[in-house]
C-alpha positions as CSV (number, residue, x, y, z in Angstrom):
1,M,94.4,28.7,16.3
2,T,91.4,28.7,19.1
3,L,89.9,25.6,19.1
4,T,86.7,24.9,21.1
5,I,85.5,21.8,22.7
6,K,82.1,21.6,24.6
7,V,80.9,18.4,26.0
8,P,77.7,17.5,27.9
9,G,77.7,15.9,31.3
10,S,75.3,12.8,32.0
11,T,73.8,10.7,34.3
12,A,73.4,6.6,33.8
13,N,71.4,3.7,35.0
14,L,68.6,5.1,35.6
15,G,67.9,2.3,37.4
16,P,68.1,-0.9,36.3
17,G,70.3,0.0,33.3
18,F,73.2,-0.3,34.9
19,D,76.4,0.2,32.9
20,S,74.1,0.7,29.6
21,I,71.4,3.4,29.8
22,G,73.0,7.0,29.9
23,L,71.0,10.1,29.5
24,A,73.2,13.5,28.4
25,L,72.5,16.4,30.9
26,N,72.4,20.4,30.1
27,R,75.8,20.5,31.9
28,Y,78.5,21.3,30.4
29,L,82.9,20.9,29.8
30,R,84.1,23.5,28.2
31,L,87.4,23.7,26.8
32,T,89.2,26.8,25.0
33,C,92.0,25.7,23.2
34,T,95.1,27.6,21.8
35,L,98.8,26.4,20.1
36,S,101.4,27.4,22.7
37,D,105.2,26.4,22.9
38,G,104.1,23.7,25.5
39,W,101.4,21.6,27.4
40,S,99.3,23.7,30.5
41,F,95.3,23.8,32.2
42,H,93.9,26.2,33.9
43,Y,90.6,25.7,35.7
44,H,87.9,28.3,36.0
45,S,85.2,26.8,37.6
46,P,85.4,25.8,41.9
47,G,86.1,22.3,42.7
48,Y,88.4,22.0,40.0
49,E,91.2,24.3,41.8
50,N,93.6,21.1,42.3
51,L,93.2,18.9,39.3
52,P,97.3,19.0,38.1
53,K,97.9,21.6,35.4
54,D,100.7,20.3,33.5
55,E,100.6,17.0,31.2
56,N,99.7,14.8,34.6
57,N,96.2,16.4,33.7
58,F,93.8,14.0,32.7
59,I,92.4,15.2,29.7
60,Y,96.3,15.6,27.9
61,T,96.4,11.5,28.7
62,I,93.3,10.6,26.7
63,Y,94.9,13.1,24.3
64,K,98.0,11.3,24.0
65,R,96.3,7.2,24.2
66,T,94.4,8.6,21.5
67,A,97.3,9.7,19.7
68,E,98.9,6.4,20.5
69,H,95.6,4.2,19.9
70,Y,96.4,5.8,16.2
71,G,100.1,4.9,15.9
72,I,101.5,8.3,16.7
73,F,103.6,8.5,19.1
74,E,105.4,12.0,19.6
75,P,101.7,13.9,19.6
76,S,101.9,17.9,18.7
77,P,101.2,20.8,18.4
78,A,101.2,22.4,22.3
79,C,98.4,24.0,23.7
80,K,96.9,26.3,26.5
81,V,93.9,25.0,27.6
82,D,91.9,27.1,29.6
83,I,88.1,25.0,31.3
84,I,85.3,25.8,32.4
85,S,82.9,23.4,33.7
86,D,79.6,23.2,35.5
87,I,79.5,19.4,36.4
88,P,80.9,18.5,39.9
89,L,83.2,16.0,40.1
90,E,82.9,12.8,41.6
91,R,78.8,13.5,42.4
92,G,77.4,10.7,39.6
93,L,77.2,13.6,36.5
94,G,79.9,12.3,34.0
95,S,82.5,14.5,34.8
96,S,85.6,11.9,34.0
97,A,82.7,10.8,30.8
98,A,83.4,14.2,29.7
99,A,87.2,14.7,30.6
100,I,87.6,11.4,28.7
101,V,85.4,12.8,25.5
102,A,87.2,16.0,25.3
103,G,90.8,14.7,25.6
104,I,89.8,12.5,22.5
105,E,88.0,15.4,20.6
106,L,91.1,17.3,21.3
107,A,93.1,14.8,19.6
108,D,90.9,14.2,16.8
109,H,91.1,18.0,15.7
110,L,94.8,19.1,16.3
111,L,96.1,15.5,14.8
112,S,93.3,15.3,11.9
113,L,92.0,12.1,13.0
114,H,89.0,12.1,11.3
115,L,87.0,10.0,13.6
116,S,83.7,8.8,13.6
117,L,81.2,8.9,16.3
118,E,81.2,5.3,16.7
119,E,84.6,5.6,16.9
120,K,84.7,8.1,19.3
121,A,81.9,6.5,21.5
122,R,84.1,3.1,21.3
123,L,87.5,4.7,22.3
124,A,85.6,6.6,25.6
125,S,84.2,3.4,26.5
126,C,87.6,1.8,26.4
127,F,89.1,4.2,28.4
128,E,85.9,4.6,30.7
129,G,85.2,0.7,30.9
130,H,81.1,1.1,30.2
131,P,79.3,3.1,27.4
132,D,76.6,4.5,29.4
133,N,78.4,7.7,30.5
134,A,80.2,8.2,27.9
135,G,77.3,7.4,25.1
136,A,76.2,10.1,26.4
137,S,78.6,12.3,26.4
138,V,79.5,11.5,22.4
139,Y,75.9,11.1,21.1
140,G,73.2,13.7,23.1
141,G,70.4,12.5,24.7
142,L,69.6,8.7,25.7
143,T,71.8,6.5,24.4
144,V,71.5,2.5,25.3
145,G,75.3,0.5,24.8
146,T,76.9,-2.8,25.9
147,H,80.3,-2.9,25.8
148,S,83.5,-5.2,25.8
149,E,86.5,-6.0,24.9
150,E,85.8,-7.2,21.6
151,E,83.2,-4.6,20.8
152,T,81.3,-2.0,21.6
153,V,77.3,-1.2,20.4
154,I,75.9,2.1,21.6
155,I,72.2,2.8,20.0
156,P,72.1,6.6,20.1
157,C,67.5,6.9,20.9
158,G,67.8,11.2,21.1
159,P,65.7,13.5,22.8
160,V,63.6,12.2,25.8
161,P,60.8,14.5,27.0
162,L,61.8,14.4,30.6
163,D,62.3,17.4,33.7
164,V,65.1,16.0,35.5
165,I,65.7,17.1,38.9
166,M,69.1,16.0,40.1
167,M,69.9,16.2,44.3
168,I,73.6,17.1,44.7
169,P,75.7,16.7,48.0
170,E,78.6,18.0,49.1
171,D,80.1,15.1,49.1
172,H,81.9,13.0,46.7
173,L,81.6,9.3,45.8
174,L,84.6,8.2,44.1
175,T,83.5,5.1,41.2
176,E,85.8,2.6,41.7
177,A,84.8,2.6,46.2
178,S,81.0,2.8,44.9
179,R,81.9,-0.5,42.8
180,I,83.5,-2.0,45.7
181,L,79.7,-2.6,47.6
182,L,78.8,-4.7,44.4
183,P,78.8,-8.1,44.6
184,P,80.9,-10.2,42.2
185,R,78.2,-12.6,40.5
186,L,74.0,-12.7,40.9
187,D,71.6,-16.0,41.1
188,F,70.5,-16.2,37.7
189,Y,67.5,-15.5,38.6
190,Q,67.2,-12.4,40.4
191,A,69.6,-12.0,37.4
192,V,66.5,-12.0,34.7
193,R,64.5,-10.0,37.0
194,A,66.6,-7.5,37.0
195,S,67.2,-7.6,33.2
196,S,63.9,-7.5,32.4
197,L,63.3,-4.5,34.2
198,A,66.3,-2.7,32.9
199,N,64.1,-3.9,29.4
200,V,60.7,-2.2,29.9
201,L,62.4,0.8,31.5
202,V,64.3,1.2,28.1
203,A,60.6,1.0,26.4
204,A,58.8,3.0,28.8
205,L,61.8,5.9,28.1
206,L,60.9,5.5,24.8
207,R,57.1,6.1,24.9
208,G,57.2,8.8,27.5
209,D,55.7,6.5,29.8
210,I,56.6,8.0,33.2
211,K,54.0,5.8,35.1
212,S,56.0,2.9,34.2
213,I,59.2,4.3,34.5
214,S,57.7,5.6,38.6
215,Q,57.4,2.0,38.8
216,V,60.8,0.1,37.7
217,M,63.7,2.5,38.6
218,A,63.2,2.4,42.6
219,K,63.0,-1.5,42.0
220,D,66.6,-2.6,40.7
221,L,68.2,-5.0,41.4
222,F,72.1,-4.4,39.8
223,H,73.5,-2.2,42.5
224,H,71.0,0.2,44.5
225,P,70.7,-2.7,47.0
226,Y,74.3,-2.9,47.5
227,R,74.9,1.0,47.4
228,L,72.4,2.1,49.1
229,K,74.6,1.6,52.4
230,A,77.0,4.8,50.7
231,V,73.9,6.6,49.9
232,P,71.3,5.8,53.2
233,D,69.2,9.0,51.6
234,L,68.2,7.4,48.5
235,G,65.3,5.2,50.6
236,R,63.9,7.8,52.2
237,V,63.1,9.9,48.7
238,I,62.2,7.2,46.8
239,S,60.2,6.5,50.3
240,L,58.9,10.3,50.0
241,L,57.8,9.8,46.5
242,S,56.2,6.6,46.5
243,S,53.0,7.7,46.3
244,D,53.1,9.9,43.3
245,K,53.6,8.2,40.5
246,S,54.3,11.0,38.1
247,C,57.8,10.6,39.1
248,G,61.0,7.4,39.5
249,A,63.9,8.1,41.6
250,A,67.4,6.4,41.4
251,L,71.0,6.7,42.1
252,S,72.9,8.6,39.7
253,G,75.9,6.4,38.1
254,A,77.4,5.4,41.3
255,G,76.3,8.0,43.3
256,P,75.9,9.9,45.3
257,S,73.9,12.3,44.2
258,I,70.2,11.6,42.8
259,I,67.9,11.9,40.2
260,I,64.7,12.1,40.2
261,V,62.9,11.9,36.6
262,T,59.5,13.6,35.8
263,E,57.4,14.7,33.1
264,E,58.7,17.8,30.9
265,N,57.3,21.1,32.7
266,N,56.1,19.1,36.1
267,G,59.7,19.3,37.5
268,A,59.5,22.8,39.7
269,P,57.0,21.0,42.5
270,I,58.4,18.0,42.6
271,Q,61.9,20.1,43.0
272,E,60.6,22.3,45.8
273,K,59.5,19.5,47.9
274,L,62.5,17.7,47.4
275,S,64.4,20.9,48.8
276,H,62.1,21.1,51.7
277,H,62.4,17.7,53.0
278,F,66.7,17.2,51.9
279,P,67.6,21.1,52.2
280,E,71.7,19.4,52.8
281,Y,71.3,18.9,48.9
282,S,71.7,21.5,46.2
283,T,68.3,20.5,44.6
284,E,68.5,21.4,40.8
285,L,66.2,21.5,37.7
286,L,68.0,20.3,35.1
287,S,67.1,19.2,31.5
288,P,68.0,16.3,29.0
289,E,70.9,17.2,26.5
290,A,70.0,16.3,22.7
291,N,73.6,17.2,21.5
292,G,76.6,14.9,21.9
293,S,80.4,16.7,22.1
294,C,81.3,19.3,19.6
295,V,84.7,21.4,18.2
296,Y,83.8,25.0,16.8
């Protein structure tokens, strides 16, 4: 038996949609799983060489936690897992969420759990701690969610007609290290303003209103002001694009990658402009992915 699992990467927040808005991207984590006498994980992509290849592997950890969540404490059978990924690690493109969803899909199919999309998204959000990247990897397209210990509500909004330019640096940035920069609380009126920006962003994304998207993305108050010290180039990118109302810029997730969104088929000249001004970044033109994780 051979099982293939494909999970899209994602970007999150899009500025003010902190820990809530996710967008699946056409970058993928692919697993080919073959029954074996023991568990082993074999990576075939640059940047993944040092990840554990035995039962210490993160995907296996999620597989086992999923099994235990459903009362299965001796999960079997074992697999040899070959992994190809073009989602860079620790760059803000949802590599950990994709691995979590892959582990859940692996348990679902090997152990015949027959999980619904809602159950997969709930588990992935619990393991990840927030629903943005997890929801996008499960459902595909644009997702808007809220998550707590008691419940997870994720609204799949489907595909959005956007081009995505992603500026990916060589440097890594762990989500945990980026979260340390955030304040423990916000002033009430600042929180109201931040929330209103997120509301406008969702409405603008659903309507394809790129002018409004460009106005609110860079004005985030939840995390941009605090993470600028870790990703100072974000300010330079926003300044460079400030006169262009056809695109919006923000950190991708916790960073350090920077995302720029624009109208469909309008991304190439913006990519060229950014590549010229920021040659130290790998600046790539991506697309939203309409489909979530799949197994075949």
